[in-house]
N, C-alpha and C positions, 0 to 999 in steps of 0.2 A: 180406188174409194169410191164408195156409191153412199153417200151422204146425201140426200136431196132436200133442198126447201124450194118447191114446186118444179119449176122445168132448169132449177140453178143447180149443179151440181158441186157442194159444198165442198167437197176435198180438192176439186181441182184448183179451187178458189183459194184456199185454204195455198196449196201448196205453190200457186203461184204469187201468192205475197210473202212465202217466206224467199223466193229464190232474192228480189228485190233489197230484203228487209235485211239476208246475209250480206248481201253486194254491201250497203251502209255500214252496216256494224264494223265489216271488217275492215273498208276503205279509212272510218275515225278512229279505228284501233293502230293501223299503219300511221296516220300521219298526227296521232295525239299522244298512243302511249312509247316509251319511249325502252320497256322491256319487252326484248324479243318474245321471249315463254309467251309473254299476253297478248301480244301479236298474233304467234300462230296458233292458238288452241283453237281458231272456228275452223282451216284450215286444215288443222291435223284432226279435228273431230270427225267431221266429214270425209276425211280422209279412210280412216279407219272405219267408219260405218261403209260408206262403201268398197273399200276392198274385201270386208267381212260380208254383204252382203253378193258380192259376185263370188267368192270363196263359197260361198253358202248353195249359190246358183250352180258350179261345178259339182257341187254331193247329193243335188237334190231330184227326186225321180216323177215321170208326169207331170201335172201339174202344178206340183208347188215349184217347178224349175220357174214360169211364166212367172208368178208375185215375186222372188227374188230377181227377177232379170228386170219386174216393171221398177221394184221399190230402189234396185242397182241405178237405173237408167236415173229417177228423178235426184235422189243420192250425188250422182255425179254434177245433175244441172246444178245443184247448190252448193257442189266443190266448185265445179266451174265459176260461179258467181263467187266464190270466195278466193280466189284465184287469179280473176281480173285484176279486183283490186294492191293485190300485190305485186304485179305487173304494170299499173300506173305509180306505183309507188318506186320502183324501180328504178326504172323512165325521168320521173323527177329526179329521181336521186342522181341521176347519174348526169342527166345536165345541170342540177344544179353543181355537178363535178366540174364539169367541162367547165361550165362560164364563169365558175366562182377566180381562175385565176385572170380570165378576159377582164374580169372587173377591176382589180389592184391594178392590171395594165395601166388603167386609162387615168386613176390617181397619179404615179407618180409623173 
């Protein structure tokens, strides 16, 4: 993206702000929302977009392929920012499940 304000590339700034925003939103959804369907929406949207862009890359010719590649990489980075909270959430659930029986043992 070539959107400039002086020497600052606004396109990159916007994309670099989307990555932490996607991370925070997905992390909040994982820990606060009970419905699995609602929790999976951001990751599913970016997975579909990433897949579509890489499929478009396979069928593109010439310079169009570079555009699909760049957008696909950015989308994959945002998807990764949505998958890291899922990993954190699953690790938390596993640790909570493992430590739950041990807490009951001490009470008896």
